[in-house]
NUPAKE-951336 format. One record per residue (C-alpha): residue number from 0; y, x, z. Coordinates in pm, 1 decimal. Layout:
N
<site num="NUM" Y="Y" X="X" Z="Z"/>
...
***
This chain:
238
<site num="0" Y="14472.4" X="10624.8" Z="14394.8"/>
<site num="1" Y="14794.4" X="10761.5" Z="14541.9"/>
<site num="2" Y="14906.9" X="11114.4" Z="14454.0"/>
<site num="3" Y="15197.2" X="11335.1" Z="14552.3"/>
<site num="4" Y="15249.5" X="11507.6" Z="14217.3"/>
<site num="5" Y="15146.3" X="11405.1" Z="13866.5"/>
<site num="6" Y="15172.2" X="11693.3" Z="13619.1"/>
<site num="7" Y="15175.6" X="11572.2" Z="13258.4"/>
<site num="8" Y="15131.8" X="11785.6" Z="12947.3"/>
<site num="9" Y="15127.6" X="11706.2" Z="12577.8"/>
<site num="10" Y="14830.1" X="11942.5" Z="12540.7"/>
<site num="11" Y="14567.0" X="12089.7" Z="12770.2"/>
<site num="12" Y="14711.9" X="12424.7" Z="12889.2"/>
<site num="13" Y="15078.6" X="12309.7" Z="12888.5"/>
<site num="14" Y="15069.9" X="12245.6" Z="13262.1"/>
<site num="15" Y="14879.7" X="12565.1" Z="13339.6"/>
<site num="16" Y="15116.8" X="12786.0" Z="13142.5"/>
<site num="17" Y="15435.7" X="12634.0" Z="13277.3"/>
<site num="18" Y="15388.8" X="12515.5" Z="13634.3"/>
<site num="19" Y="15041.9" X="12594.4" Z="13770.9"/>
<site num="20" Y="15189.0" X="12835.9" Z="14025.7"/>
<site num="21" Y="15407.3" X="12559.5" Z="14165.7"/>
<site num="22" Y="15111.6" X="12319.9" Z="14172.2"/>
<site num="23" Y="14890.3" X="12577.0" Z="14344.1"/>
<site num="24" Y="15154.4" X="12619.9" Z="14614.2"/>
<site num="25" Y="15175.6" X="12244.1" Z="14673.8"/>
<site num="26" Y="14796.4" X="12207.3" Z="14680.3"/>
<site num="27" Y="14773.7" X="12485.7" Z="14939.3"/>
<site num="28" Y="15026.8" X="12290.0" Z="15146.0"/>
<site num="29" Y="14799.1" X="11985.4" Z="15141.3"/>
<site num="30" Y="14960.5" X="11786.8" Z="14860.1"/>
<site num="31" Y="14749.1" X="11579.2" Z="14620.7"/>
<site num="32" Y="14798.4" X="11685.4" Z="14258.4"/>
<site num="33" Y="14663.3" X="11525.8" Z="13939.9"/>
<site num="34" Y="14695.3" X="11649.1" Z="13580.7"/>
<site num="35" Y="14730.7" X="11406.5" Z="13289.7"/>
<site num="36" Y="14696.7" X="11543.7" Z="12935.5"/>
<site num="37" Y="14836.1" X="11325.4" Z="12658.8"/>
<site num="38" Y="14617.8" X="11472.5" Z="12379.9"/>
<site num="39" Y="14303.0" X="11680.6" Z="12343.5"/>
<site num="40" Y="14491.0" X="11953.6" Z="12157.8"/>
<site num="41" Y="14264.4" X="11888.6" Z="11863.0"/>
<site num="42" Y="14505.6" X="12039.5" Z="11609.4"/>
<site num="43" Y="14502.5" X="12377.9" Z="11779.3"/>
<site num="44" Y="14418.3" X="12658.1" Z="11534.1"/>
<site num="45" Y="14166.3" X="12827.4" Z="11761.6"/>
<site num="46" Y="13860.7" X="12662.6" Z="11912.9"/>
<site num="47" Y="13779.4" X="12291.8" Z="11905.5"/>
<site num="48" Y="13867.6" X="11982.3" Z="12105.8"/>
<site num="49" Y="13526.5" X="12005.4" Z="12275.8"/>
<site num="50" Y="13587.1" X="12366.1" Z="12379.2"/>
<site num="51" Y="13936.6" X="12277.7" Z="12498.3"/>
<site num="52" Y="13795.3" X="11995.0" Z="12710.3"/>
<site num="53" Y="13556.7" X="12234.3" Z="12887.2"/>
<site num="54" Y="13832.8" X="12488.6" Z="12939.0"/>
<site num="55" Y="14063.6" X="12221.6" Z="13081.9"/>
<site num="56" Y="13795.9" X="12114.9" Z="13329.2"/>
<site num="57" Y="13737.5" X="12477.3" Z="13430.6"/>
<site num="58" Y="14110.6" X="12536.8" Z="13478.4"/>
<site num="59" Y="14139.4" X="12221.3" Z="13690.2"/>
<site num="60" Y="13852.8" X="12341.5" Z="13912.1"/>
<site num="61" Y="14015.8" X="12680.6" Z="13965.0"/>
<site num="62" Y="14351.3" X="12520.0" Z="14045.8"/>
<site num="63" Y="14194.0" X="12263.3" Z="14277.9"/>
<site num="64" Y="14356.3" X="11944.9" Z="14148.6"/>
<site num="65" Y="14224.3" X="11610.4" Z="14271.0"/>
<site num="66" Y="14155.2" X="11480.0" Z="13919.5"/>
<site num="67" Y="14233.5" X="11533.9" Z="13552.7"/>
<site num="68" Y="14272.8" X="11260.9" Z="13291.2"/>
<site num="69" Y="14331.1" X="11255.3" Z="12915.6"/>
<site num="70" Y="14503.5" X="10970.0" Z="12730.6"/>
<site num="71" Y="14351.8" X="11069.6" Z="12392.4"/>
<site num="72" Y="14680.5" X="11036.0" Z="12205.6"/>
<site num="73" Y="14686.1" X="11191.9" Z="11857.7"/>
<site num="74" Y="14783.6" X="11557.6" Z="11874.2"/>
<site num="75" Y="15093.0" X="11611.9" Z="11661.8"/>
<site num="76" Y="15137.3" X="11244.1" Z="11581.5"/>
<site num="77" Y="15178.3" X="11046.8" Z="11904.6"/>
<site num="78" Y="15505.4" X="10858.4" Z="11931.4"/>
<site num="79" Y="15747.4" X="10748.8" Z="12199.3"/>
<site num="80" Y="15690.8" X="10380.0" Z="12131.6"/>
<site num="81" Y="15579.7" X="10072.1" Z="12320.7"/>
<site num="82" Y="15207.6" X="10124.4" Z="12257.0"/>
<site num="83" Y="15208.7" X="10477.0" Z="12399.5"/>
<site num="84" Y="15449.9" X="10387.0" Z="12680.1"/>
<site num="85" Y="15232.5" X="10101.3" Z="12805.8"/>
<site num="86" Y="14923.6" X="10325.1" Z="12816.4"/>
<site num="87" Y="15114.3" X="10589.1" Z="13009.5"/>
<site num="88" Y="15272.7" X="10332.5" Z="13242.3"/>
<site num="89" Y="14925.2" X="10208.3" Z="13336.4"/>
<site num="90" Y="14833.7" X="10558.2" Z="13457.5"/>
<site num="91" Y="15163.3" X="10607.2" Z="13638.7"/>
<site num="92" Y="15109.7" X="10279.3" Z="13823.5"/>
<site num="93" Y="14746.4" X="10365.0" Z="13894.0"/>
<site num="94" Y="14828.4" X="10707.8" Z="14039.1"/>
<site num="95" Y="15162.1" X="10613.5" Z="14201.4"/>
<site num="96" Y="15302.5" X="10967.7" Z="14206.5"/>
<site num="97" Y="15606.4" X="11051.9" Z="14414.2"/>
<site num="98" Y="15695.3" X="11328.8" Z="14168.3"/>
<site num="99" Y="15625.1" X="11383.0" Z="13798.0"/>
<site num="100" Y="15641.0" X="11720.2" Z="13621.3"/>
<site num="101" Y="15637.8" X="11714.1" Z="13241.1"/>
<site num="102" Y="15714.7" X="11899.2" Z="12919.0"/>
<site num="103" Y="16035.7" X="12076.3" Z="12826.3"/>
<site num="104" Y="16307.6" X="11856.0" Z="12678.7"/>
<site num="105" Y="16346.5" X="12088.3" Z="12376.5"/>
<site num="106" Y="16084.9" X="12338.1" Z="12263.9"/>
<site num="107" Y="15919.5" X="12512.0" Z="11969.9"/>
<site num="108" Y="15636.8" X="12257.2" Z="11944.3"/>
<site num="109" Y="15772.2" X="11911.4" Z="11850.5"/>
<site num="110" Y="15510.4" X="11745.3" Z="12071.5"/>
<site num="111" Y="15673.7" X="11895.4" Z="12379.7"/>
<site num="112" Y="16015.4" X="11736.6" Z="12338.3"/>
<site num="113" Y="15859.4" X="11407.7" Z="12226.5"/>
<site num="114" Y="15632.3" X="11408.6" Z="12532.2"/>
<site num="115" Y="15930.6" X="11477.9" Z="12757.9"/>
<site num="116" Y="16110.4" X="11170.4" Z="12627.4"/>
<site num="117" Y="15795.4" X="10957.5" Z="12639.1"/>
<site num="118" Y="15726.7" X="11049.6" Z="13002.1"/>
<site num="119" Y="16087.2" X="11006.2" Z="13114.8"/>
<site num="120" Y="16118.5" X="10660.7" Z="12957.9"/>
<site num="121" Y="15774.5" X="10552.4" Z="13078.5"/>
<site num="122" Y="15855.7" X="10655.3" Z="13436.1"/>
<site num="123" Y="16165.6" X="10436.3" Z="13426.0"/>
<site num="124" Y="15991.6" X="10141.7" Z="13259.7"/>
<site num="125" Y="15705.1" X="10166.6" Z="13508.0"/>
<site num="126" Y="15947.0" X="10047.8" Z="13774.3"/>
<site num="127" Y="16032.0" X="9723.0" Z="13594.7"/>
<site num="128" Y="15851.5" X="9426.4" Z="13746.6"/>
<site num="129" Y="15840.4" X="9219.1" Z="13428.5"/>
<site num="130" Y="15639.4" X="9475.4" Z="13232.7"/>
<site num="131" Y="15275.1" X="9376.0" Z="13276.9"/>
<site num="132" Y="14997.4" X="9634.7" Z="13270.5"/>
<site num="133" Y="14642.0" X="9660.0" Z="13397.4"/>
<site num="134" Y="14401.4" X="9940.2" Z="13484.3"/>
<site num="135" Y="14027.6" X="9883.1" Z="13453.3"/>
<site num="136" Y="14087.8" X="9509.0" Z="13442.9"/>
<site num="137" Y="14313.5" X="9493.4" Z="13748.6"/>
<site num="138" Y="14673.3" X="9378.4" Z="13721.2"/>
<site num="139" Y="14916.3" X="9640.9" Z="13844.5"/>
<site num="140" Y="15227.9" X="9643.5" Z="14056.7"/>
<site num="141" Y="15542.1" X="9819.5" Z="13938.1"/>
<site num="142" Y="15596.3" X="10181.0" Z="14046.3"/>
<site num="143" Y="15869.6" X="10434.5" Z="13971.3"/>
<site num="144" Y="15833.6" X="10801.9" Z="14071.8"/>
<site num="145" Y="16114.7" X="10928.1" Z="14292.2"/>
<site num="146" Y="16153.0" X="11256.6" Z="14103.4"/>
<site num="147" Y="16104.0" X="11373.5" Z="13744.7"/>
<site num="148" Y="16140.9" X="11739.1" Z="13645.2"/>
<site num="149" Y="16076.0" X="11928.2" Z="13321.2"/>
<site num="150" Y="15902.4" X="12265.1" Z="13325.1"/>
<site num="151" Y="16017.1" X="12548.1" Z="13097.4"/>
<site num="152" Y="15783.5" X="12639.2" Z="12809.3"/>
<site num="153" Y="15818.1" X="12852.3" Z="12494.1"/>
<site num="154" Y="16195.0" X="12838.0" Z="12458.0"/>
<site num="155" Y="16405.9" X="13015.3" Z="12714.3"/>
<site num="156" Y="16615.3" X="12767.7" Z="12911.0"/>
<site num="157" Y="16850.9" X="12788.8" Z="13205.0"/>
<site num="158" Y="16665.8" X="12632.2" Z="13498.2"/>
<site num="159" Y="16831.2" X="12388.9" Z="13734.8"/>
<site num="160" Y="16608.3" X="12528.3" Z="14008.0"/>
<site num="161" Y="16324.1" X="12778.7" Z="14042.8"/>
<site num="162" Y="16017.6" X="12785.8" Z="14266.0"/>
<site num="163" Y="15891.3" X="13104.9" Z="14428.9"/>
<site num="164" Y="15528.2" X="13151.7" Z="14318.6"/>
<site num="165" Y="15488.2" X="13514.5" Z="14427.1"/>
<site num="166" Y="15172.7" X="13445.7" Z="14629.6"/>
<site num="167" Y="15029.9" X="13220.3" Z="14355.9"/>
<site num="168" Y="15083.5" X="13447.5" Z="14053.5"/>
<site num="169" Y="14733.8" X="13591.7" Z="14037.8"/>
<site num="170" Y="14579.8" X="13245.3" Z="14069.8"/>
<site num="171" Y="14805.1" X="13122.6" Z="13789.8"/>
<site num="172" Y="14678.1" X="13397.2" Z="13560.8"/>
<site num="173" Y="14317.5" X="13301.4" Z="13636.7"/>
<site num="174" Y="14395.1" X="12938.2" Z="13559.6"/>
<site num="175" Y="14559.0" X="13027.1" Z="13227.7"/>
<site num="176" Y="14274.7" X="13257.6" Z="13128.5"/>
<site num="177" Y="14031.8" X="12966.6" Z="13167.9"/>
<site num="178" Y="14149.9" X="12880.7" Z="12815.1"/>
<site num="179" Y="13971.0" X="13181.3" Z="12671.3"/>
<site num="180" Y="13963.1" X="13035.7" Z="12318.0"/>
<site num="181" Y="14342.2" X="13007.7" Z="12304.1"/>
<site num="182" Y="14477.9" X="13335.4" Z="12434.4"/>
<site num="183" Y="14446.7" X="13706.1" Z="12370.9"/>
<site num="184" Y="14092.2" X="13830.0" Z="12313.5"/>
<site num="185" Y="14069.5" X="14154.7" Z="12112.7"/>
<site num="186" Y="13713.7" X="14079.4" Z="11998.5"/>
<site num="187" Y="13788.8" X="13727.5" Z="11875.7"/>
<site num="188" Y="13731.7" X="13644.2" Z="11508.0"/>
<site num="189" Y="13958.5" X="13338.4" Z="11525.6"/>
<site num="190" Y="14292.6" X="13339.5" Z="11338.1"/>
<site num="191" Y="14584.2" X="13488.1" Z="11528.1"/>
<site num="192" Y="14848.4" X="13245.4" Z="11655.8"/>
<site num="193" Y="15179.5" X="13289.0" Z="11839.8"/>
<site num="194" Y="15001.5" X="13233.4" Z="12172.1"/>
<site num="195" Y="14696.5" X="13450.2" Z="12103.7"/>
<site num="196" Y="14884.6" X="13779.1" Z="12106.2"/>
<site num="197" Y="14878.9" X="14033.6" Z="12386.1"/>
<site num="198" Y="15255.5" X="13998.9" Z="12412.6"/>
<site num="199" Y="15232.7" X="13627.0" Z="12485.3"/>
<site num="200" Y="14970.6" X="13678.4" Z="12755.0"/>
<site num="201" Y="15186.4" X="13948.8" Z="12911.1"/>
<site num="202" Y="15492.2" X="13723.4" Z="12885.7"/>
<site num="203" Y="15344.0" X="13480.9" Z="13137.6"/>
<site num="204" Y="15387.7" X="13743.6" Z="13404.9"/>
<site num="205" Y="15708.5" X="13910.6" Z="13291.0"/>
<site num="206" Y="15889.4" X="13577.7" Z="13238.6"/>
<site num="207" Y="15786.0" X="13472.9" Z="13589.1"/>
<site num="208" Y="15908.0" X="13809.2" Z="13715.2"/>
<site num="209" Y="16244.0" X="13758.9" Z="13546.0"/>
<site num="210" Y="16286.0" X="13414.3" Z="13702.2"/>
<site num="211" Y="16184.1" X="13560.7" Z="14036.9"/>
<site num="212" Y="16445.1" X="13834.4" Z="13996.6"/>
<site num="213" Y="16715.9" X="13567.8" Z="13988.4"/>
<site num="214" Y="16632.9" X="13457.6" Z="14343.7"/>
<site num="215" Y="16514.7" X="13789.9" Z="14484.8"/>
<site num="216" Y="16138.7" X="13728.6" Z="14480.2"/>
<site num="217" Y="15854.2" X="13873.1" Z="14274.7"/>
<site num="218" Y="15764.7" X="13569.1" Z="14060.7"/>
<site num="219" Y="15896.8" X="13218.3" Z="14001.9"/>
<site num="220" Y="15870.2" X="12915.2" Z="13773.7"/>
<site num="221" Y="16172.7" X="12728.3" Z="13642.9"/>
<site num="222" Y="16247.8" X="12359.8" Z="13599.0"/>
<site num="223" Y="16523.8" X="12145.1" Z="13456.7"/>
<site num="224" Y="16631.8" X="11807.5" Z="13587.8"/>
<site num="225" Y="16782.5" X="11509.0" Z="13408.5"/>
<site num="226" Y="16975.9" X="11408.1" Z="13718.9"/>
<site num="227" Y="17145.7" X="11590.8" Z="14002.7"/>
<site num="228" Y="16908.8" X="11761.2" Z="14247.2"/>
<site num="229" Y="16994.4" X="11691.1" Z="14611.1"/>
<site num="230" Y="16894.3" X="11858.7" Z="14937.7"/>
<site num="231" Y="16896.6" X="11723.4" Z="15291.6"/>
<site num="232" Y="17088.4" X="12021.9" Z="15425.8"/>
<site num="233" Y="17257.1" X="12325.8" Z="15274.8"/>
<site num="234" Y="17032.0" X="12540.2" Z="15494.2"/>
<site num="235" Y="16734.8" X="12421.7" Z="15285.1"/>
<site num="236" Y="16863.2" X="12643.3" Z="15002.8"/>
<site num="237" Y="16732.5" X="13000.3" Z="14984.8"/>
***
């Protein structure tokens, strides 16, 4: 399998909340996109891992990704170590993405920053020929994605670049709302969490509007980069 973009999240819904507008835009342009969740989000206060799995599948269908995988790492307790890196490397080499999008480098949830480091190191190690991995019994060739970017999550961060998602904003909201157990529902009897409030649900749109304001469009998503972002020509810049 060869994909254009691999979007990785520590938990199901990380990708949808942070960069689903960008992914929707690339899918509409004919790019192949796959989502890889590191955990099942089993420690989430609301709902269950089984409910989250169904919601993740529904969100993926709405977004139109080519596939969605889950590495079944332990929510809250996975580590950036050799065991986890080798499992992730096997998927990177299997999917051979040109670009990887992953969690914020620093964020409120400790899993997010740990996932960012795990993905960044695994992408580099995946390009080393002497690291041996296999997928479904087949020995793999080395592969290193050309680009790695981190999406912005709970914490506000200064983006290195933003993507205009004005025409994808309504689709993004539908994708996020596929996780009905997690977000605002006035009739829910589940405990309230920081992401189940009306304010958080509204923030998805007003934060995108604020990022859009910076480049003169209605809505945008922001990303940070660990290395300098280059363009072929200055005229490529908006």
